[in-house]
Backbone as JSON, one array per atom type, in Angstrom:
{
  "sequence": "MGIQIHSALSVHFICTSFCLLHPIIEMSLPFPEIKSNHSLVAKYVTEPLWKKLSMVKTKTSGFTLSKAIACAVEFDNQHCGIYAGDWDTYKDFAAVFDPLIQEYHGISADSVHTSDMDVAKIQGNIDPKALQG",
  "N": [[-46.44, -18.37, 2.92], [-43.65, -17.74, 3.53], [-40.36, -16.08, 3.4], [-37.24, -16.93, 3.62], [-33.66, -14.86, 4.73], [-30.5, -15.33, 4.67], [-26.97, -14.66, 5.66], [-24.09, -15.32, 5.13], [-21.1, -14.34, 5.1], [-20.43, -13.63, 1.84], [-22.07, -14.93, 0.1], [-25.15, -15.33, -0.31], [-28.36, -17.08, 0.81], [-30.99, -17.87, 0.02], [-34.61, -19.42, 1.43], [-37.18, -20.86, 0.44], [-40.25, -22.06, 1.79], [-40.35, -24.05, 1.49], [-38.6, -25.36, 1.47], [-36.38, -25.05, -0.55], [-32.94, -24.2, -1.39], [-31.36, -21.67, -2.61], [-28.88, -19.93, -4.72], [-27.64, -17.34, -4.39], [-25.02, -15.43, -5.74], [-22.68, -13.36, -4.77], [-19.89, -11.94, -6.97], [-17.76, -10.32, -6.5], [-16.21, -7.96, -4.68], [-17.13, -4.08, -4.28], [-15.64, -2.1, -6.77], [-12.23, -0.69, -5.5], [-11.85, 2.94, -4.53], [-8.77, 3.85, -5.89], [-6.52, 5.9, -4.6], [-3.86, 6.85, -4.97], [-3.55, 7.43, -8.19], [-2.01, 7.37, -9.82], [-0.26, 5.55, -9.38], [1.26, 1.82, -9.34], [-0.06, 0.13, -8.72], [-2.98, 1.12, -9.13], [-2.57, 1.12, -11.9], [-2.38, -2.12, -12.6], [-4.28, -2.94, -10.86], [-7.04, -4.19, -12.4], [-10.43, -3.74, -13.3], [-11.5, -5.8, -13.99], [-9.59, -7.66, -13.34], [-10.04, -7.71, -10.55], [-12.24, -8.19, -10.11], [-12.08, -10.89, -10.57], [-10.36, -11.57, -8.41], [-10.46, -10.51, -6.01], [-12.44, -11.6, -4.28], [-10.35, -13.74, -3.08], [-8.62, -15.77, -1.14], [-5.74, -15.67, 1.0], [-4.04, -18.92, 1.22], [-2.47, -19.57, 3.5], [-2.08, -17.06, 5.2], [-4.5, -15.87, 4.9], [-4.97, -13.27, 3.62], [-5.72, -11.09, 1.59], [-6.49, -9.02, -1.75], [-7.6, -7.07, -1.24], [-6.54, -6.01, 1.16], [-3.7, -6.44, 0.37], [-3.0, -4.02, -1.16], [-3.62, -1.82, 0.2], [-2.53, 0.33, 0.8], [-2.53, 1.83, -1.32], [-4.85, 2.62, -1.94], [-5.28, 4.01, 0.41], [-3.68, 6.19, 0.61], [-2.62, 8.25, -1.64], [-0.08, 9.04, -2.42], [1.6, 6.93, -3.07], [3.97, 4.81, -4.85], [3.83, 2.27, -5.41], [2.86, 0.83, -3.81], [2.16, -1.61, -3.01], [1.55, -4.54, -1.43], [2.87, -7.21, -0.22], [1.33, -10.4, 1.74], [2.18, -12.67, 2.5], [3.58, -15.81, 1.99], [2.18, -17.12, -0.43], [0.52, -15.07, -1.07], [2.05, -13.87, -3.74], [1.68, -15.86, -5.43], [-1.05, -16.5, -5.79], [-2.2, -13.58, -6.43], [-0.97, -13.69, -8.5], [-1.34, -12.2, -11.35], [-1.67, -9.53, -10.85], [0.92, -9.07, -9.03], [2.94, -10.09, -10.44], [3.43, -8.94, -13.21], [3.36, -6.23, -12.46], [5.74, -6.31, -10.37], [7.29, -7.0, -12.43], [7.23, -4.33, -13.88], [8.43, -2.61, -12.23], [11.16, -3.16, -11.57], [12.01, -3.41, -14.11], [12.11, -5.88, -15.62], [12.01, -8.3, -17.45], [9.22, -10.57, -18.37], [10.26, -13.19, -19.02], [12.81, -13.22, -17.41], [14.88, -14.57, -15.0], [16.31, -15.02, -12.09], [19.49, -15.44, -10.75], [21.47, -16.15, -7.95], [24.14, -15.78, -6.4], [26.89, -16.36, -4.05], [29.44, -16.06, -3.4], [31.62, -14.21, -2.04], [34.05, -13.43, -3.28], [33.36, -12.34, -5.71], [32.42, -10.17, -5.19], [31.65, -7.3, -6.75], [32.53, -3.26, -6.95], [32.75, -0.76, -5.08], [33.82, -1.66, -2.67], [34.19, -1.46, 0.93], [37.42, -2.32, 1.42], [38.16, -3.96, 4.28], [35.57, -4.73, 5.44], [35.65, -7.21, 4.1], [37.31, -8.61, 5.55], [36.58, -11.31, 7.66]],
  "CA": [[-45.01, -18.77, 2.44], [-42.17, -16.64, 3.77], [-38.78, -15.78, 2.16], [-36.11, -16.3, 5.18], [-32.89, -14.47, 4.12], [-29.33, -15.9, 5.6], [-26.49, -14.48, 4.78], [-22.9, -16.27, 5.52], [-19.95, -14.12, 4.43], [-20.84, -12.89, 0.47], [-23.03, -15.94, -0.51], [-26.25, -15.46, 0.44], [-29.25, -18.11, 0.26], [-32.77, -17.63, 0.34], [-34.6, -20.53, 1.88], [-38.25, -20.66, 0.76], [-41.28, -22.95, 2.82], [-40.44, -25.76, 0.5], [-36.47, -25.52, 1.83], [-35.44, -25.06, -1.73], [-31.48, -23.42, -1.76], [-31.18, -21.04, -4.17], [-27.7, -18.88, -3.64], [-27.2, -15.84, -4.49], [-23.83, -15.36, -5.0], [-22.03, -11.87, -5.34], [-19.37, -12.61, -7.25], [-16.39, -9.54, -6.22], [-16.45, -6.57, -3.88], [-16.77, -3.39, -4.98], [-14.17, -1.34, -7.1], [-12.12, 0.38, -4.81], [-11.3, 3.84, -5.43], [-7.31, 3.3, -5.54], [-5.99, 7.22, -4.52], [-2.81, 6.73, -5.88], [-3.75, 6.67, -9.09], [-0.2, 7.08, -10.43], [0.51, 3.79, -8.81], [1.42, 0.89, -10.37], [-1.13, -0.44, -8.76], [-3.73, 2.09, -10.2], [-1.99, 0.69, -13.48], [-2.82, -3.29, -12.93], [-5.47, -3.67, -10.63], [-8.45, -3.22, -12.9], [-11.89, -3.73, -12.92], [-11.96, -6.98, -14.66], [-8.66, -8.42, -12.37], [-9.91, -6.93, -9.14], [-13.56, -9.26, -9.85], [-11.27, -12.34, -10.67], [-9.34, -11.62, -7.29], [-11.4, -10.0, -5.0], [-12.9, -12.75, -3.03], [-9.4, -15.01, -2.92], [-7.81, -15.35, 0.4], [-4.69, -16.79, 0.89], [-4.24, -20.08, 2.29], [-1.52, -19.41, 4.96], [-2.9, -16.29, 6.25], [-5.99, -15.04, 4.73], [-4.54, -12.53, 3.1], [-6.26, -10.61, 0.5], [-6.0, -8.41, -2.6], [-7.6, -5.56, -0.49], [-4.64, -6.14, 2.19], [-2.34, -6.15, -0.45], [-3.39, -2.85, -2.28], [-4.59, -1.24, 0.64], [-1.95, 1.89, 1.07], [-2.51, 2.66, -2.59], [-6.45, 3.03, -1.8], [-5.38, 5.08, 1.39], [-3.02, 7.13, 0.63], [-2.09, 9.66, -2.7], [1.33, 9.28, -2.87], [2.32, 5.59, -3.6], [4.83, 4.42, -6.81], [3.79, 0.77, -6.4], [1.32, 0.77, -3.26], [1.17, -2.82, -2.79], [2.71, -5.31, -0.26], [2.51, -9.37, 0.09], [1.14, -10.42, 3.3], [3.03, -14.35, 2.76], [4.01, -16.4, 0.11], [1.32, -17.09, -1.27], [0.09, -13.63, -1.79], [2.58, -13.61, -4.76], [1.05, -17.25, -6.49], [-2.59, -16.2, -5.57], [-2.14, -12.52, -6.95], [0.5, -13.77, -9.43], [-1.59, -11.64, -12.37], [-1.28, -8.5, -10.95], [2.06, -8.75, -8.45], [4.46, -10.11, -11.31], [3.8, -7.17, -14.11], [3.73, -4.76, -11.27], [6.85, -6.32, -10.55], [8.37, -6.32, -13.69], [7.59, -3.03, -14.4], [9.18, -1.74, -10.58], [12.45, -3.54, -11.64], [12.72, -3.35, -15.21], [12.62, -6.76, -16.16], [11.03, -8.81, -18.8], [8.58, -12.04, -17.87], [10.4, -14.34, -18.31], [13.67, -13.24, -16.53], [15.4, -15.69, -14.07], [16.87, -14.7, -11.05], [20.62, -16.21, -9.94], [21.89, -16.38, -6.73], [25.76, -16.54, -6.48], [27.11, -16.18, -2.81], [30.55, -15.78, -3.69], [32.11, -13.34, -1.95], [34.94, -12.96, -3.83], [33.22, -12.33, -7.03], [31.31, -8.86, -5.4], [32.9, -5.99, -7.29], [32.26, -1.97, -6.77], [32.98, 0.65, -4.19], [33.78, -2.26, -1.27], [35.55, -1.48, 1.81], [38.1, -3.89, 1.98], [37.78, -4.0, 5.99], [34.4, -5.26, 5.53], [35.63, -8.44, 3.64], [37.79, -9.26, 6.55], [36.4, -12.03, 8.75]],
  "C": [[-44.37, -17.67, 2.93], [-41.39, -17.03, 3.27], [-37.37, -15.45, 3.64], [-34.84, -16.05, 4.31], [-31.99, -14.96, 5.2], [-28.23, -16.24, 4.92], [-25.12, -15.09, 5.6], [-21.94, -15.04, 4.32], [-20.69, -13.29, 2.78], [-21.72, -14.32, -0.26], [-24.12, -16.27, 0.61], [-27.28, -16.88, -0.12], [-30.4, -18.09, 0.75], [-33.26, -19.11, 0.2], [-36.44, -20.39, 1.85], [-38.73, -21.81, 1.83], [-40.88, -24.48, 2.63], [-38.81, -26.13, 1.06], [-35.45, -25.64, 0.31], [-34.1, -24.24, -1.6], [-31.54, -22.58, -2.99], [-30.33, -19.79, -4.28], [-27.51, -18.27, -5.23], [-25.78, -15.3, -4.3], [-22.92, -13.79, -5.73], [-20.64, -12.42, -5.44], [-17.56, -11.41, -6.89], [-17.31, -8.7, -5.44], [-16.25, -5.65, -4.59], [-15.59, -2.86, -5.47], [-13.97, -0.41, -5.97], [-11.72, 1.58, -5.39], [-9.58, 4.23, -4.71], [-7.07, 5.54, -5.62], [-5.06, 7.5, -5.22], [-2.86, 6.32, -7.27], [-3.01, 6.91, -9.96], [0.59, 6.21, -10.17], [0.56, 3.12, -9.63], [0.43, 0.13, -10.15], [-3.12, -0.09, -9.22], [-3.62, 1.33, -11.53], [-2.65, -0.99, -13.66], [-3.45, -3.79, -12.28], [-6.52, -3.27, -11.16], [-9.19, -3.79, -12.53], [-11.82, -5.26, -13.05], [-10.99, -7.99, -13.97], [-9.62, -8.6, -10.86], [-11.7, -8.03, -8.9], [-13.0, -10.4, -9.68], [-11.02, -12.4, -9.22], [-9.87, -11.11, -6.1], [-11.48, -10.81, -3.75], [-11.74, -14.01, -2.6], [-8.9, -14.2, -1.72], [-6.87, -16.13, 0.16], [-4.87, -17.88, 1.65], [-3.3, -20.18, 3.49], [-1.85, -18.48, 5.67], [-3.99, -15.4, 6.39], [-6.26, -13.95, 4.11], [-5.38, -12.27, 1.56], [-5.6, -9.28, -0.66], [-6.19, -6.94, -1.9], [-6.8, -4.91, 0.42], [-4.1, -5.61, 1.18], [-2.53, -4.77, -1.12], [-3.82, -1.44, -1.28], [-3.75, 0.32, 1.04], [-2.16, 2.59, -0.37], [-4.3, 3.33, -2.72], [-6.72, 4.6, -0.39], [-5.08, 6.15, 1.54], [-2.88, 7.62, -0.83], [-1.28, 9.69, -3.43], [2.45, 7.85, -3.16], [2.9, 5.67, -4.97], [4.31, 3.23, -6.71], [2.98, 0.82, -5.29], [0.54, -0.73, -3.08], [2.38, -3.61, -2.17], [1.95, -6.71, -0.1], [2.25, -9.55, 1.52], [1.99, -12.03, 3.6], [2.68, -14.72, 1.2], [3.22, -16.52, -0.67], [0.29, -15.91, -2.1], [0.94, -13.94, -3.62], [2.23, -15.05, -5.61], [-0.56, -16.49, -6.71], [-3.23, -14.83, -6.23], [-1.26, -12.49, -8.28], [-0.08, -12.4, -10.87], [-1.88, -10.18, -12.09], [0.42, -8.24, -9.81], [2.87, -9.12, -9.36], [4.78, -9.39, -12.92], [4.04, -5.96, -13.39], [5.35, -5.19, -10.63], [8.04, -6.08, -11.02], [8.49, -5.19, -14.03], [8.29, -2.27, -13.37], [11.05, -1.73, -11.12], [13.02, -3.57, -12.99], [13.27, -4.85, -16.2], [11.41, -7.75, -16.92], [10.38, -10.37, -17.75], [9.23, -13.28, -17.7], [12.23, -14.24, -17.9], [13.86, -14.21, -15.34], [16.69, -15.38, -13.24], [17.92, -15.38, -10.47], [21.05, -15.73, -9.03], [23.3, -16.19, -6.71], [26.09, -15.59, -4.8], [28.1, -15.64, -2.37], [31.3, -14.59, -3.54], [33.1, -12.29, -2.65], [34.41, -11.98, -5.55], [32.44, -10.89, -6.81], [32.65, -7.79, -5.29], [31.89, -5.09, -6.94], [33.09, -1.13, -5.68], [32.82, -0.3, -2.53], [34.51, -1.69, 0.06], [36.46, -2.63, 2.24], [38.13, -4.95, 3.51], [36.7, -4.95, 5.85], [34.25, -7.09, 5.26], [36.57, -9.54, 4.51], [37.31, -9.95, 7.75], [35.61, -11.77, 10.48]]
}
């Protein structure tokens, strides 16, 4: 009665001679060493969130949290250290991105962005020639 181990990504199946499948599931990747230890990534990518999100891939491009934080992991001089790979990144990794973006921009969680494309309302040090057609 032999044991065969089949591996597919992070899910392993042990199949005995009785062909019973017993899944042994790795729930997350190992927590990364974040070299930019004063970065916003170091603050917001906690071990509990990593365990929850490290195996998630976005539907659009298969982007992962590991890819999003690669700069903060690789370099020791990042302030933020996170990048979105596609639109789904913001949704799928919102538990990391939302508080990080809020702190970086100094906004609260209930802030609302309003767009106003009326050029006449622009105030500041603007060259009047730039407003001409």
